[in-house]
C-alpha positions as CSV (number, residue, x, y, z in Angstrom):
1,M,-28.4,-7.6,-9.9
2,N,-28.1,-3.8,-9.4
3,P,-26.0,-3.1,-6.2
4,F,-27.1,0.5,-6.0
5,P,-30.2,2.1,-4.3
6,E,-33.1,3.6,-6.2
7,D,-32.6,6.8,-4.3
8,I,-29.5,8.3,-5.9
9,F,-29.8,11.8,-4.4
10,T,-30.1,11.5,-0.6
11,E,-26.8,11.8,1.2
12,P,-25.9,10.1,4.5
13,E,-26.9,11.9,7.7
14,D,-24.8,12.2,10.9
15,V,-21.5,11.8,9.0
16,D,-18.5,11.8,11.4
17,P,-16.4,14.9,10.5
18,N,-13.2,13.2,11.7
19,T,-11.6,11.6,8.6
20,L,-8.6,10.2,10.4
21,A,-10.9,8.1,12.5
22,N,-12.7,6.6,9.5
23,L,-10.0,5.7,7.0
24,G,-10.3,2.0,7.5
25,P,-7.4,0.2,5.8
26,L,-6.0,3.5,4.6
27,T,-5.3,4.6,8.2
28,R,-1.7,3.6,8.2
29,L,-1.0,5.7,5.1
30,A,-1.8,9.0,6.7
31,G,1.2,11.3,7.3
32,T,4.4,12.3,5.5
33,W,6.8,9.6,4.4
34,E,10.3,9.3,3.0
35,G,12.1,6.5,1.3
36,K,15.8,6.6,0.2
37,K,16.2,3.2,-1.6
38,G,13.6,3.3,-4.3
39,V,14.4,1.3,-7.5
40,D,12.9,2.2,-10.9
41,L,13.2,0.0,-14.0
42,N,12.1,1.9,-17.1
43,P,12.5,1.5,-20.9
44,K,15.2,3.3,-22.9
45,A,16.3,3.1,-26.5
46,E,19.4,1.1,-25.5
47,G,17.5,-1.2,-23.2
48,P,16.0,-1.2,-19.6
49,E,17.5,1.4,-17.2
50,R,17.7,0.9,-13.5
51,R,17.7,4.0,-11.3
52,V,17.8,4.4,-7.5
53,Y,15.6,7.2,-6.3
54,L,14.7,9.3,-3.3
55,E,11.0,9.7,-2.5
56,R,8.7,11.9,-0.3
57,I,5.0,11.3,-0.1
58,E,2.6,13.5,1.8
59,M,-0.9,12.1,2.6
60,Q,-3.3,14.4,4.3
61,P,-7.0,13.7,5.2
62,I,-9.8,15.4,3.3
63,D,-13.3,16.1,4.4
64,P,-15.9,13.3,3.8
65,Q,-17.1,13.1,0.2
66,A,-20.6,12.0,-0.8
67,N,-21.9,10.8,-4.2
68,G,-25.6,10.8,-3.1
69,P,-25.7,7.8,-0.7
70,Q,-22.1,6.8,-1.4
71,L,-19.7,8.1,1.2
72,F,-15.9,8.3,0.9
73,Y,-13.3,9.1,3.4
74,G,-9.9,9.7,2.0
75,L,-6.4,11.1,1.7
76,R,-5.0,13.7,-0.7
77,Y,-1.5,12.8,-1.7
78,H,1.6,14.2,-3.4
79,V,4.5,12.1,-4.5
80,H,7.9,13.8,-5.3
81,I,10.8,11.8,-6.5
82,N,14.4,12.7,-7.4
83,T,17.8,11.1,-7.5
84,A,21.0,11.7,-5.6
85,E,22.7,12.5,-8.9
86,E,20.3,15.2,-10.1
87,D,18.2,18.0,-8.6
88,I,15.6,17.9,-11.3
89,T,12.4,16.1,-10.5
90,F,12.4,12.5,-11.5
91,H,8.7,11.9,-11.0
92,D,5.8,14.0,-9.7
93,Q,2.4,12.6,-8.9
94,V,-0.8,13.8,-7.2
95,G,-4.2,12.2,-6.4
96,Y,-6.5,10.7,-3.8
97,W,-6.8,7.5,-1.8
98,L,-10.5,6.8,-1.1
99,W,-12.3,4.3,1.2
100,D,-16.0,3.3,1.0
101,A,-16.7,1.5,4.2
102,A,-20.2,0.3,3.0
103,T,-18.7,-1.8,0.2
104,G,-15.1,-2.2,1.1
105,L,-14.0,-0.4,-2.0
106,I,-10.6,1.2,-2.2
107,L,-9.8,3.7,-4.9
108,Q,-6.6,5.5,-6.0
109,T,-6.7,8.4,-8.4
110,L,-3.4,9.3,-10.1
111,A,-2.3,12.1,-12.3
112,I,1.2,12.8,-13.6
113,P,2.3,16.0,-15.5
114,R,3.1,14.1,-18.7
115,G,-0.5,13.9,-19.7
116,Q,-1.8,10.8,-18.0
117,V,-4.5,10.0,-15.4
118,L,-6.0,6.8,-14.0
119,L,-8.5,5.5,-11.5
120,A,-7.5,2.2,-9.9
121,G,-9.7,0.1,-7.6
122,G,-9.2,-2.7,-5.2
123,A,-9.5,-4.0,-1.7
124,A,-7.5,-4.6,1.5
125,S,-6.5,-8.1,2.6
126,P,-8.6,-9.6,5.4
127,D,-5.7,-9.5,7.8
128,G,-5.0,-5.8,7.2
129,K,-1.4,-6.4,6.2
130,S,-1.7,-5.2,2.6
131,L,-3.9,-3.6,0.0
132,S,-3.9,-3.7,-3.8
133,V,-5.4,-1.6,-6.6
134,S,-5.3,-2.0,-10.4
135,A,-6.5,-0.2,-13.5
136,R,-6.7,-1.3,-17.2
137,R,-6.7,0.6,-20.4
138,G,-10.2,0.7,-21.9
139,S,-12.1,0.2,-18.6
140,T,-14.7,2.7,-17.8
141,E,-14.6,1.8,-14.1
142,H,-10.9,1.4,-13.3
143,G,-9.3,2.9,-16.3
144,I,-6.3,4.7,-17.8
145,A,-6.3,7.8,-20.0
146,S,-3.2,9.2,-21.8
147,T,-2.2,11.8,-24.4
148,A,-2.1,10.8,-28.1
149,F,1.7,10.7,-28.0
150,L,1.8,8.3,-25.0
151,E,-0.8,6.2,-26.7
152,Y,1.4,6.1,-29.8
153,A,4.8,5.7,-28.2
154,F,4.4,4.3,-24.7
155,R,0.9,2.9,-24.4
156,T,-0.1,2.0,-20.8
157,D,-2.2,-1.2,-20.8
158,A,-2.2,-2.0,-17.1
159,Y,-1.4,-0.6,-13.7
160,D,-1.0,-2.8,-10.5
161,L,0.0,-1.5,-7.1
162,K,0.5,-3.6,-4.0
163,I,1.2,-2.0,-0.6
164,T,2.5,-4.1,2.3
165,F,2.3,-2.7,5.9
166,N,5.4,-3.7,7.9
167,P,5.6,-4.5,11.6
168,D,7.8,-1.5,12.3
169,G,5.2,1.0,11.0
170,S,6.8,1.5,7.6
171,W,5.2,0.4,4.4
172,S,6.5,-1.0,1.1
173,Y,5.1,-1.0,-2.4
174,V,5.6,-2.7,-5.7
175,S,4.2,-0.8,-8.7
176,D,4.0,-2.5,-12.0
177,T,2.9,-0.7,-15.2
178,T,2.6,-2.6,-18.4
179,L,3.8,-0.5,-21.3
180,V,3.6,-1.2,-25.0
181,V,6.7,0.6,-26.4
182,R,6.5,1.4,-30.1
183,G,8.9,-0.8,-32.1
184,R,9.2,-3.4,-29.4
185,A,7.8,-6.9,-29.9
186,E,6.9,-7.6,-26.2
187,P,5.2,-5.4,-23.5
188,F,7.6,-3.9,-21.0
189,R,7.0,-4.2,-17.3
190,H,7.9,-0.8,-15.7
191,R,8.5,-1.6,-12.1
192,D,9.0,0.7,-9.0
193,V,9.7,-0.5,-5.5
194,N,10.4,1.3,-2.3
195,T,10.0,1.2,1.5
196,L,8.8,4.4,3.3
197,V,9.1,5.5,6.9
198,K,7.0,8.2,8.6
199,V,8.6,11.6,9.2
200,A,5.6,13.6,10.2
201,E,2.0,13.0,11.5
202,P,-1.0,14.1,9.4
203,T,-3.0,17.3,10.0
204,P,-6.7,16.7,10.8
205,N,-9.1,17.5,7.9
206,P,-10.6,21.0,7.7
207,L,-14.1,20.0,9.0
208,A,-12.6,18.1,11.9
209,L,-10.6,21.2,12.9
210,I,-13.7,23.4,12.7
211,V,-15.8,21.1,14.8
212,A,-13.0,20.7,17.4
213,A,-12.7,24.5,17.6
214,Q,-16.5,24.9,18.2
215,Q,-16.4,22.3,20.9
216,A,-13.4,23.8,22.7
């Protein structure tokens, strides 16, 4: 059964301009966050390497986005990670978290400057305490695209991210990326874990600021 309407062009009317009031399960992610005890387990020639990292994530609301009748509210994010031992960036990542209230769909887009992007999809738990998204290589809906070298040497077959919201207002994540490393018999589970605390509140989205100024 086709879940989509016949009219694919008409956009919703009377859309609330205030994204922060319409983020649903993504509400608790808005703002700027820091974590100082992240742990990364990644593949190296001599075997798995464990690194402890420092992380800063900024998540700011964007204006409502429509695909015809489909309406997303969301957050634009930037992740920056380094280590206490080195000033060089250990990991950099940008993308969007998106929420479709009509269907309950949650999306995460992800791009890293090593030639890889993905679109992960999922849902929030009924009790609002967690959310999960995933992507698989070869999927045209929630998929992964990489450079030819990464496909050759470190092929990414799967991505799974679970976020848990903690009672103290912080949130924790477990990120598992399944890698097929050239020359290795078994897939490698590249795991990152961290807990983040809020250090700054979000700035309202541009349209919300314009409407507020007009009403002042």
